[in-house]
N, C-alpha and C positions, 0 to 999 in steps of 0.2 A: 437561759433567761433573757429578757429584753433589756434594752437601754431606754430610759425615759429622761427627757429634759423638760423641766417645768420652768416657764418664763413668766415672771410676775412683773407687770408694767404699771401697776396701779397701787396707790396707797389706800385703796378701798378695803375695808375690813372683810367684807364677804369674799372678795376676790382672793385675798390673802388666806383666809380660812380654808377655802376650797383648794387652793394651790398646796398649802401645807398638808391638808388632809390627804389628797391623792398622792403626794410625794411619800408620805408616811405609809400609806397602804401599799404602794408599789415596792418600797424598800422592805417592808415587813414580809412581803411575799417572795423576797429574794432577788428582785430585779435591781439592776444598777440604776441609780438615780443621781441626777445633777439638777441644781437649780441655778437660775440666773436672774438677777434683779436689774431692771432697766427703768428709765423714766421715774415716775413717782414711786415705783416699787422699791427703790433703793432705801426708802425711809424705814422699811422693815428690817434692815440690817443693823440698825442702831439699838444697842442695849438701852432699855428704859422706854422703848416705844410701848404704847398701850396695847396689850395683848388680850385683855379680858372683856372687850366689848363683844356682847353676844350678837350673833346673826339671828335671822328670823327662825332658823331651825334650832336655835338654842346652843350652838357650839361657838367657839371663838378660836383665834390663833393660838392661844395658850394651851388648847387641847392637843395641839399637834407640833408646834415649833420646838418645844423642849426635846421631843424625840429626835428631831432632825439635828439639833445641836449636839445632844448626847451621843448620837451615833456618828457624829462627825461627817455627815453628808455635806459634800463641798457645795458652797454657794458662791458664785461669782457675782460681784457687784460692779455694775458699769462705772468705770473710772470717770468719764466726763459727766455722767449723770450725778454721781456723788460729789464730785468737785464743784459743780455748779450749784449744789445745795449746801456747800461748806461742810460736808460730812467728813469726819476723820476716821480712818480705818481703825485707829486705836479704840474707838467706841463701838466697834462692830462685835457681834457674837463671835466666838472663837473659831467657828467653821466657815467664816465669811471673809473674803478678801477682794480687793479691787481687781478688776479683770477687764478685758476689752473685747471688742466685736470679733476680732479674728478667732479667739478661743471659743466664743459663742457659736460661730459658724462651724468650727470643727466639731464641736459637741453635737450640734444639730444634724450634721451630715450622717451620723451613725445612730440616731435616736428617733424615737417617737416623741414628737414635740407637742406639749400642751401650753397654750397661752392663757394667761389670766390677766 
């Protein structure tokens, strides 16, 4: 099976929905999946973020993110991006932790990378 890395850099609802959707699909097909949030994408790490806003195709982050959390797919959250937005790791979903660029590069070296 393949390794996939999904990088979410936007707080945009459609970008997040697609990122989570394709991560779920890849994982459910047996592939290894990692996610990494950078820039505005770090906002999706916070419990209590709005997950129910529908996209034009009728789906939303809530349709996919619970699967990612329940299956403990690891999500790295850019430390400086989170710190500059005063985000506290204690408020993140259980499978998300602060992480840095060196780990992101290591993951990307061995994966097919999708950017959202």
